[in-house]
C-alpha positions in Angstrom: -9.7 16.1 7.5 -13.6 15.5 7.4 -15.8 14.4 4.7 -18.9 16.4 3.5 -22.2 15.5 5.1 -23.2 13.6 1.9 -19.9 11.7 1.7 -20.1 10.9 5.5 -23.5 9.3 5.4 -23.5 6.1 7.5 -25.0 3.2 5.5 -24.9 0.8 8.5 -22.9 -1.6 6.3 -23.3 -5.3 7.4 -20.3 -7.3 6.5 -21.4 -10.8 7.3 -18.4 -12.6 5.8 -16.1 -10.6 8.1 -17.8 -11.2 11.5 -15.0 -13.6 12.5 -12.3 -11.3 11.1 -10.4 -9.5 13.9 -9.9 -6.5 11.6 -13.5 -6.3 10.5 -14.3 -3.0 12.4 -11.8 -0.8 10.3 -13.3 -2.2 7.0 -16.9 -1.8 8.2 -16.1 1.8 9.3 -14.5 2.7 6.0 -17.4 1.3 4.0 -19.9 3.1 6.3 -18.1 6.4 5.8 -18.3 6.1 2.0 -21.8 4.8 2.1 -21.0 1.9 -0.3 -24.1 0.4 -1.5 -26.1 -1.2 -4.3 -24.7 -0.8 -7.8 -21.2 0.2 -6.8 -18.3 -1.0 -9.0 -15.3 -2.0 -6.7 -12.0 -3.8 -6.9 -10.3 -5.7 -4.1 -6.6 -5.7 -4.9 -4.6 -8.5 -3.4 -7.9 -10.4 -2.7 -6.3 -13.5 -1.3 -9.0 -16.1 -0.5 -11.8 -13.7 -1.4 -13.5 -13.0 2.0 -13.5 -9.3 1.6 -14.6 -9.6 -2.1 -17.6 -11.8 -1.1 -18.4 -9.4 1.7 -18.3 -6.5 -0.8 -20.5 -8.5 -3.2 -23.2 -8.8 -0.6 -23.1 -5.0 -0.2 -23.2 -3.9 -3.8 -25.7 -6.6 -4.8 -26.5 -8.0 -8.2 -26.5 -4.5 -9.7 -22.9 -4.0 -8.7 -19.6 -5.5 -9.7 -16.6 -6.8 -7.7 -13.3 -7.4 -9.3 -11.1 -9.7 -7.0 -7.5 -9.3 -8.2 -4.6 -11.3 -7.0 -1.3 -12.2 -8.5 -1.5 -15.8 -7.3 -3.8 -18.0 -9.6 -4.4 -20.3 -6.5 -6.0 -17.3 -4.7 -8.1 -16.6 -7.8 -9.4 -20.1 -7.8 -10.1 -19.8 -4.1 -11.9 -16.6 -4.6 -14.0 -18.2 -7.4 -15.0 -21.0 -5.1 -16.0 -18.6 -2.3 -17.9 -16.4 -4.6 -19.7 -19.1 -6.5 -23.1 -17.9 -5.4 -22.2 -14.3 -6.4 -22.3 -13.7 -10.1 -21.1 -10.1 -9.7 -17.7 -11.3 -8.5 -15.0 -11.6 -11.2 -11.8 -13.2 -10.0 -8.7 -12.1 -11.9 -5.1 -13.1 -11.9 -3.1 -9.8 -12.2 -0.2 -8.1 -10.4 -1.2 -5.1 -8.5 1.5 -3.1 -10.3 -0.2 -4.0 -13.6 -3.8 -3.3 -12.4 -6.0 -2.6 -15.5 -9.7 -3.3 -15.5 -12.5 -2.9 -18.2 -14.5 -0.1 -16.6 -13.9 2.8 -14.3 -14.8 1.9 -10.7 -16.3 3.7 -7.7 -13.8 2.2 -5.2 -10.5 0.5 -5.3 -9.6 -1.3 -2.0 -6.6 -3.1 -0.6 -5.7 -4.5 2.8 -2.3 -6.1 3.8 -1.1 -5.6 0.3 1.3 -2.6 0.2 3.6 -4.2 2.9 4.5 -6.8 0.3 4.9 -4.9 -3.0 8.1 -3.3 -4.2 6.7 0.2 -4.7 3.6 1.1 -2.7 3.2 4.4 -4.4 3.2 2.9 -7.8 0.4 0.4 -6.7 -1.7 3.3 -5.2 -1.3 5.2 -8.4 -2.6 2.2 -10.3 -5.5 2.0 -8.0 -6.2 5.7 -8.6 -6.1 5.1 -12.4 -8.7 2.3 -11.9 -11.4 4.6 -10.4 -13.5 7.3 -12.0 -13.0 11.0 -11.3 -14.0 11.7 -7.7 -13.9 7.9 -7.1 -12.3 6.4 -3.9 -9.2 4.5 -2.9 -9.2 2.9 0.5 -6.0 1.2 1.7 -5.5 -0.6 5.1 -2.0 -1.4 6.1 -0.3 -2.3 9.4 2.4 -0.8 11.6 3.8 -4.2 12.5 6.4 -3.2 15.0 3.7 -1.4 17.1 2.0 -4.8 17.9 2.8 -6.4 21.1 2.8 -9.9 22.6 3.6 -10.0 26.3 4.9 -6.5 25.9 7.4 -7.4 23.2 7.3 -5.9 19.6 6.0 -8.1 16.8 8.2 -8.5 13.6 7.4 -9.5 10.1 10.8 -10.2 8.5 9.3 -11.5 5.2 7.5 -8.2 4.5 9.2 -5.6 2.4 7.6 -2.7 4.2 6.3 -4.0 7.6 5.6 -0.5 9.0 4.0 0.9 5.7 0.9 1.9 7.6 2.9 4.6 9.4 3.6 6.3 6.0 0.3 5.6 4.4 -1.3 9.1 4.6 1.8 10.6 2.9 2.0 7.8 0.3 -1.6 8.4 -1.0 -0.7 12.0 -1.5 2.5 11.1 -3.3 0.4 8.9 -5.6 -1.7 12.0 -6.6 -4.8 11.3 -4.4 -6.6 13.7 -2.1 -6.4 12.4 1.5 -9.9 12.7 3.1 -9.4 10.8 6.3 -7.0 8.5 8.1 -7.1 6.5 11.4 -5.6 3.5 13.1 -7.2 0.7 15.1 -5.7 -2.3 16.9 -7.6 -5.4 18.2 -6.3 -6.6 21.6 -6.9 -9.6 23.8 -5.5 -11.9 26.4 -5.8 -15.7 26.6 -7.9 -17.9 24.2 -10.0 -16.0 21.6 -10.1 -14.7 18.1 -7.1 -12.4 18.6 -4.9 -15.2 19.9 -6.1 -17.5 17.2 -5.4 -14.9 14.5 -1.8 -14.4 15.8 -1.2 -18.2 15.9 -2.4 -18.6 12.3 -0.1 -15.8 11.3 3.0 -16.8 13.1 2.5 -20.6 13.7 3.2 -20.0 17.5 0.5 -19.9 20.1 0.8 -16.8 22.3 -0.7 -18.7 25.3 -2.2 -16.4 27.9 0.2 -13.5 27.0 -1.6 -10.1 26.5 -1.8 -9.2 22.8 -2.1 -6.0 20.9 -2.3 -6.8 17.2 -0.4 -4.4 14.8 -2.5 -1.2 14.3 -4.2 -1.1 11.0 -4.1 2.3 9.4 -7.0 3.1 7.1 -6.8 5.9 4.6 -9.8 7.2 2.6 -8.5 8.9 -0.4 -10.3 10.5 -3.4 -9.3 10.9 -7.0 -9.5 14.6 -8.2 -12.5 15.5 -10.3 -10.3 16.6 -13.2 -8.0 13.6 -13.3 -8.3 10.9 -15.9 
């Protein structure tokens, strides 16, 4: 599927907080495709330490608003500290399944969230409820078993849905959204570098000089129908 010329306008989004994030390109591409800019109202669901929320704040500017939502109050506090210079960021403790915000938004975003929740479709439906008619839902989730270290498949035994990315395009439709585009990207490397460092942080085990392909991150751009609430 393709976006209309207006929707596909490239905004040359700069995401300075994500320059050292190995998955920065999929996010930057998604924000470019939607031409996210000044004044947007957005939510980062499962915000963690707030790096994406702060990056979004720098894009939407003082005229915009970023809700950083996480179920962990420690994450809320980390986000508040990271976003101290950005008054447009509001850090909230809330389960994704209970998502409820005080205003309709232009964009609801999540990354590495749906693999952990009980019901990904229910969370996507909540995100859809949070945006205005014709607003956007962007989700980025991995296909964990497609990652490789030294040719061997990765695993994430603590995740409820480690390969949810493979189902993501179908899940957004099941949640009542209109799928506009979807793609997958996977950073790769060999030897010391950001890919190896990321994997070591994730697993606690250094990959050494083994060649690495991180799990492909599937991105979906989905739109709420004009007539929906």
